N, C-alpha and C positions, 0 to 999 in steps of 0.2 A: 759893961763887958764887951770885949772886942768881938768883931765879926769873924768867925772861923772860916777860913777858905778851905773848902773840901779838897781841892786839887793839891794844896800845900800839905795838908794832913796826909793825904794818900801818898804823896811823894816821900814824905818822911817815913811812913809805915813800910812801904815797899823797899825803900833804901835800907831801913834797919833789917828787914827780913833777909835781903840779898847780902848785907854785910855779915849777918850771923851765919848764913850758908857758906860764905867765902871763908870766914874764920874757922868754921867747922871743917871745911875741906882742907884748909891750910894745916890744921893741927891733926886731923884724924886720917885723912886720905892721902893727898899728894899736894905739894906746894904749888904746882903750876895752875890747876883749876882754882885753887884757893886765892892766889894772887890775881888771877883774871876776874873772878867774881868780886873781889875787894875793889878793883879798879872800876868795874862796871857799877858797883853799888855807889860809887862817888858821883855818877851821873844822876842818880835819883835825888840827891840832896839838893835843897834850894840854893846853896852857895854856887853849885855848878852852873845853875842858870845864869847867875851874875857874871861868872867867868866866861861862859859861852856868849853871853850878850856882849861882853867886852871884846872878845876875840872875833866872833863870827857875825855879830850884829843881830843875833836872834837867840832865844833860849832853846833848851832841848824840848821838842814837842811832847806834850803830855801823853798823847797816844803812843809815842815811841817808848816812853817810860813804862806805860802799862804793858805793852806788848813784850818788851824786854824782860820786865819783872815776871810776867806770866811764863815765858819760855824758860827762864832760869829756874823757877820753882818747879815747873813741870819736868824739866830735865833732871833736876836733883832728886825728886821723888820717884821718877820713873826709871831712869837708866844709869844713874851714877852709883858709885860705890857707897856714897853716903846714904843714898836711898835704901840700899841693901842693909846697911848697918841699922837704919831705923826699923826696917822690917823685922830684924832679928830680935828687937827688944820686945 
């Protein structure tokens, strides 16, 4: 069995959560935050690290991914229209 890298797993998980938030915003709320969140979710996926390594010479820092994911989830559940829709369910 392969050794599981926790940072890789966490990057995929946060990337998927932010992608789902972006897709939900795109379809249910307004296209602008949805597109922004979809673009930000691309930073969390491991292929973005390879692209950043090729362009800038270093990958996206893991702490930046964690902070950005936390802020997006907090914003979505706290002050966005999508958070209000979730509260009404």
